[in-house]
C-alpha positions, 0 to 999 in steps of 0.5 A: 809720307814719301814716293821714290817712284820717281812717277812722271813729272805731272799726275797722269790721268787713270783709266776710269774703272777699279783696279785689283789691289791685294792686301798683304799682311806680313809676320816675321819669324826667323827660324831658331828665333826665341824672343822679339830681339831676334827679330820676331814681330807677329801680325795681331789685327785680322784679315777682316779689318783690313778688308773692311777699311779697304773694301769695305762698301759702308762708312769711311772706307778706302773703296768709298773715298776713292769712289766719292772723289772720282764719281764712282768712276774709279777705286781699288777692287779685290785682288782675286786669291786662291782659298782665301775666305776674305777677298783680296787679303792675305798673310804670310809668314816669314822666316827672316828678322824684320827689316827694322831688326836687319838694318840694326845689324847693317845700317848702311844697307836699310833700303836693300832689307827693306826691298829684300822683305818684301821681294820675299813676302811677294814670293809667299804669296805667289801660290795664292794668286796668279800675277800673270792674269793681271798683265792686260797688256801682255808687257811682262811687268805689272803696272800700277794701272794694272794691279797693286799691291799694299804690304801691311808689315807687322809691327809699329809705323815709324810716322807716328813716332819711334816708341815701342811697347811690349807687343810692338817692337820693330818699325816701318816708314810708311811709303810708296816706291819700287824695287830695281828691275834686276840688281840688288839693291845695296848688295842684299841678294834678292832685293830686286824685283822677283819675276813671278807667273812671268812677270815682274812685280814692283819694278822701278819704272813699270810699276809700284808697291805701297808699305805701311806699318800696321800699328800707329801711334797717335793721340798716345796709343797704338792703333791700326794704321787708319785710312788716311795714310793707306789712301795718300800712300797708294795714290802715290801709286797711281801718280799723285805728287805730294804737297806738303813743305818738304823744305821748311825754309819760310814760315808760312808758306801759302800750302793747301795743307788739310785741303788736299789728300796729297798735304796733310788731308790724310789726317781728316778726322770727323771728330777732330778733338779725339787725336786717336781718330786722326786719319779716319776720314781723309780729305779729297785730293786737290782739285788740280790733280783730281782734274789731271787725273780724270777724277772730274772734269771742269767746267771752264769759264772764259767770260764774265757771268753767273755760274753754279758750284756744287757741292764735292760730296754731292752727285752733281759735282763740279770744279768751276775752272776760270782762265786768266790771260796766261793760259798756264794760270788759272782758278779753281773752285770747289765747293767743300760743304761739311758732307761725305768725307768732307766731314773730316775738315778741322782747324786747329787753335790755340788756348791758353788757360788762367796760368798763361800756358798755350795749348793747340787744340783741333775742332771741327769746322760748323760750316763749309763753303768754297775753296779757290785755288790759284793754280800754275801749271808751269811751276807744278810741271817743272818742280813737281818730280824732284818733290818742289811744287809746294816746298818752300820756293828753293830750287837746286838742280843737285836736289839741295834746298838752300839756293837764291832762286825762288818759285811759287808753289804750282798749288795754292789755296787762297782762303777767305782769310788767314793771309798777310801782306807777303802772301804769307800765311798769318802767325797772329797766336790764335790758329796754327799756320794752314788751319786758318779760322775760316777759309771759306766763300759763302753768299754775301763774300766777294773775292778779289784777286789782287788782294791775294799776292804772291808769296815769292814775287810779291805780284798781284794776283797772278805770277806772270803776265802776257803782254800787254796785261800788268797786275796793276790792270787784271783784277778777278772778282767773284760775288758769291750771291746765292748759297743754299750750302749744295748749290752755290752762285756766284758771278765772276767778273774779270778785269784784264 
């Protein structure tokens, strides 16, 4: 789940309107090929399946997911395709081997092989779609604001492992990326952004592609790739950044885990105990990137007083922003009731059988509530472009992980329980790191910011303090005074 797009450092503001999406199903059948060993891999899912996953109006679909996150203002709509009975979905067959098979013969050219197959698939789609129609600004390129393409490669997705079966032999790794504008990648002829109908597609710095394998192994079974990964990777295409740990150098680093689409939220599931369904109910984006994208405007709190937080899955959804003495550090509060896509929230815990053997189980939370987020814009803006926004805090300008300079995550979820005295997530042997017993604040609870310390600097409440303010004097206190679920009233008090 990564991106090579190198988008702007900060999550960008989006136009709140539907964006056209082409779903391109790609089979591979080289000329004169006789068996799968020659690189044959054919699509076996239907166009109807992918239409329902991406554009369906009922249930947990890509369209409904982005509409829920944006209050109905933003979603992906079917691109116009000539001569199709299934809007937005097109199936093509390339007379070349699957890119995984090509790389077997030329392992040093994996990116070139992958990019060549993408370019060839787009060329194959050209007779059925007028790409110039989507060049709204007449810039000669299709940007992700104008047009998106989701490539479904026949075979399996390596994100679920490298196992094969009698039908699935070749794999790709789900990603969002872009193609070199003109120079062939790895010297592979044709491995660059194609110019079709007078516009360039997926060109580096201008646009991008989103790619997933047709099937993913989960719960010991191969199933058609679920919604979660598609929502996550398309999130990259429109500017969102990963907030999970790339480096894994600090055990218990305070990350959003399941509570952001760009963390582990793409694995949300309304039936947590069923591993096969993981990813069918992805979770909302973290509220910081949701605000920056324009999906929601925060209700800004500068003064002590009482405020109401509405469920993010409801019509009156809001996010409370509580400013602090540092204008770049603040707290965001959102009400996540177990409704809409938030039904997919779950926790993980360990159980021990009579033989003393420990296993891990997943179970949905019984009740939702408020999640509190600590945001540091300076950290996010400095490190997000190099995938260190929420990594384990080791930064080096040459993109290496090991260094003595530490930074906090730019986006931290302050769960109600589950933190230790070092600001790290507890490893108590009962609940899996990042999946606490109960992360939600509800009626009767009290949040004190000085209980939560920086995992990197060990300062209380904030990472930095303006002149005249110190960690010994500053404290944010939030009392949860009324709670009917969809509406939770709080009382905010700051001591500076």
